[in-house]
C-alpha positions in Angstrom: -91.5 -79.9 75.4 -90.9 -83.6 74.7 -93.7 -85.8 73.5 -94.5 -88.9 75.4 -93.7 -92.3 73.9 -97.4 -93.0 72.8 -97.5 -89.5 71.2 -94.3 -90.2 69.4 -95.7 -93.5 68.0 -98.8 -91.8 66.9 -96.9 -89.0 65.1 -94.7 -91.5 63.4 -97.7 -93.5 62.2 -99.4 -90.4 60.8 -96.2 -89.4 59.0 -95.9 -92.8 57.4 -99.6 -92.8 56.2 -99.1 -89.4 54.7 -96.0 -90.4 52.7 -97.4 -93.8 51.5 -98.2 -92.7 47.9 -99.0 -96.3 46.9 -102.3 -96.3 48.7 -104.9 -96.2 45.9 -107.4 -94.5 48.2 -105.2 -91.6 49.1 -106.3 -88.2 47.6 -104.0 -86.7 45.0 -101.0 -84.9 46.4 -99.3 -81.9 44.9 -97.1 -83.0 42.0 -98.6 -86.5 41.8 -99.5 -87.5 38.2 -103.0 -89.0 38.1 -103.4 -89.4 34.3 -101.1 -89.6 31.3 -101.9 -88.9 27.7 -100.4 -91.4 25.3 -101.8 -91.0 21.8 -101.2 -94.6 20.8 -102.9 -95.8 24.0 -105.9 -93.5 23.4 -106.3 -94.7 19.8 -105.9 -98.4 20.8 -108.5 -98.3 23.6 -110.7 -96.0 21.6 -110.8 -98.6 18.8 -111.6 -101.4 21.3 -114.3 -99.3 22.9 -115.8 -98.3 19.6 -115.9 -101.9 18.3 -117.6 -103.1 21.5 -120.1 -100.3 21.6 -120.7 -100.6 17.8 -121.4 -104.3 18.1 -123.9 -103.7 20.9 -125.6 -100.8 19.0 -125.8 -102.8 15.8 -127.4 -105.8 17.6 -130.0 -103.6 19.3 -130.8 -101.7 16.0 -131.4 -105.0 14.2 -133.7 -106.2 17.0 -135.6 -102.9 17.0 -136.0 -102.8 13.2 -137.2 -106.4 13.2 -139.8 -105.6 16.0 -141.0 -102.3 14.6 -140.7 -102.7 10.8 -140.3 -106.4 10.3 -137.1 -105.6 8.4 -133.9 -106.6 10.1 -131.8 -105.3 7.2 -133.0 -101.7 7.5 -130.0 -100.4 9.6 -127.7 -101.9 6.9 -129.7 -100.4 4.1 -129.6 -96.9 5.6 -125.8 -97.1 6.2 -125.2 -98.2 2.6 -127.6 -95.5 1.3 -125.4 -92.8 2.7 -122.7 -94.0 0.3 -124.5 -95.3 -2.8 -127.7 -93.3 -2.6 -131.4 -94.0 -2.1 -131.3 -97.0 -4.5 -129.9 -99.0 -1.5 -133.4 -98.8 0.0 -135.0 -100.4 -3.0 -136.2 -104.0 -2.6 -134.1 -105.0 -5.6 -130.8 -104.1 -3.9 -128.9 -107.2 -3.0 -129.2 -108.1 0.7 -125.7 -109.6 0.8 -124.2 -106.4 -0.5 -126.2 -104.3 1.9 -125.1 -106.4 4.9 -121.4 -106.5 3.9 -121.1 -102.8 3.0 -123.3 -101.7 5.9 -121.3 -103.6 8.4 -118.0 -102.1 7.2 -119.4 -98.6 7.3 -120.9 -99.2 10.8 -117.6 -100.5 12.1 -115.6 -97.7 10.7 -117.9 -95.1 12.2 -118.1 -96.8 15.5 -114.3 -97.0 15.8 -113.9 -93.4 14.7 -116.4 -92.1 17.4 -114.8 -94.4 20.0 -111.4 -92.8 19.4 -113.1 -89.3 19.5 -114.7 -90.1 22.9 -111.5 -91.4 24.4 -109.5 -88.5 23.0 -112.0 -86.0 24.5 -111.7 -87.6 27.9 -107.9 -87.6 27.7 -107.7 -84.0 26.6 -109.9 -82.9 29.5 -108.2 -85.2 32.0 -111.4 -87.1 32.7 -110.1 -90.7 32.2 -110.0 -90.9 36.0 -113.3 -89.3 36.6 -115.9 -91.1 38.8 -117.8 -93.9 37.2 -121.2 -92.1 37.2 -119.7 -89.1 35.5 -118.1 -91.1 32.7 -121.5 -92.8 32.1 -123.0 -89.3 31.9 -120.3 -88.3 29.4 -121.0 -91.4 27.3 -124.8 -90.7 27.1 -124.3 -87.0 26.2 -121.6 -87.9 23.7 -123.8 -90.6 22.0 -126.8 -88.2 21.8 -124.6 -85.6 20.3 -123.3 -88.0 17.7 -126.8 -89.0 16.7 -128.1 -85.4 16.5 -125.1 -84.1 14.6 -125.3 -87.0 12.1 -129.0 -86.7 11.6 -129.4 -82.9 11.7 -126.1 -81.8 10.0 -124.3 -84.6 8.2 -127.2 -86.5 6.7 -128.7 -83.5 4.9 -125.4 -82.7 3.4 -124.3 -86.2 2.2 -127.7 -87.7 1.5 -130.5 -85.1 1.7 -133.1 -87.5 0.2 -132.7 -90.0 3.1 -133.7 -87.7 5.9 -137.4 -87.6 4.9 -137.5 -91.4 4.7 -136.6 -91.9 8.4 -139.9 -91.8 10.3 -140.3 -90.5 13.8 -140.4 -94.0 15.3 -137.2 -95.0 13.7 -135.5 -91.8 14.8 -136.7 -92.4 18.4 -135.8 -96.1 18.8 -133.0 -96.7 16.3 -131.5 -93.3 17.0 -132.0 -91.5 20.3 -132.9 -94.5 22.5 -130.3 -96.9 21.0 -127.5 -94.4 21.1 -128.2 -93.0 24.6 -129.0 -96.3 26.3 -126.6 -98.6 24.4 -123.7 -97.0 22.5 -122.8 -94.3 25.0 -123.1 -96.4 28.1 -121.1 -99.2 26.5 -118.3 -96.8 25.6 -118.4 -95.5 29.2 -118.4 -99.1 30.6 -115.2 -99.9 28.7 -113.4 -96.8 30.1 -114.6 -97.6 33.6 -113.4 -101.2 33.4 -110.0 -100.6 31.7 -109.2 -97.1 32.9 -106.7 -96.4 30.1 -104.0 -93.8 31.0 -105.0 -93.7 34.7 -102.1 -93.9 37.1 -103.8 -93.3 40.5 -107.2 -94.3 41.7 -107.9 -91.1 43.6 -111.7 -91.6 43.6 -111.6 -94.6 45.8 -112.1 -94.2 49.6 -110.5 -95.8 52.5 -112.0 -99.1 53.4 -113.3 -99.9 49.9 -110.1 -100.8 48.1 -106.6 -100.4 49.6 -104.9 -102.4 46.9 -102.2 -100.3 45.2 -102.5 -99.6 41.5 -99.1 -100.1 39.8 -97.8 -97.1 37.8 -98.4 -97.5 34.1 -101.6 -99.6 34.6 -103.8 -99.6 31.5 
């Protein structure tokens, strides 16, 4: 049987829509690469994400310490105390040295965990995950970082400090700040930049039909 002319036009249109791989809303097809893992790109964007999230976390912790303890330098003192010992918490310890060394330590740790977060997403092919899922990953990751640091790392490197962190500090400077600031900011960077993502499969027709060039990052 021969198809009528309207049927032929409809079949041709369907065929063209199925082969148009540049449509960003199209679901992944067999053999279509959605993500790529480039170590240098992961490290670069992990560094940027860590810096951004670390700055936001440091700013919030200073505000919280000022409001709760009337001591804006407390986050710097604790960071320095991990390296130099409990004497960093003494009133006689120079404030300038505490701020300078504490800032360096905070930046290094923030960048390190930012790279770890991006690496984990890349290794599990989650760089192109839906936005809400990446935010969830960020919150869980940040909580895990705080808990591991406080429960495992701190007792090993500075056992005398753990007893000097009261419950209120643990709650606001730790759990709340990490889960509501550090983790979500990491996730927001990934959602905004989408490093290593080649195809926006999660978008639906009608929301965004603009094509995403290959290699976008």
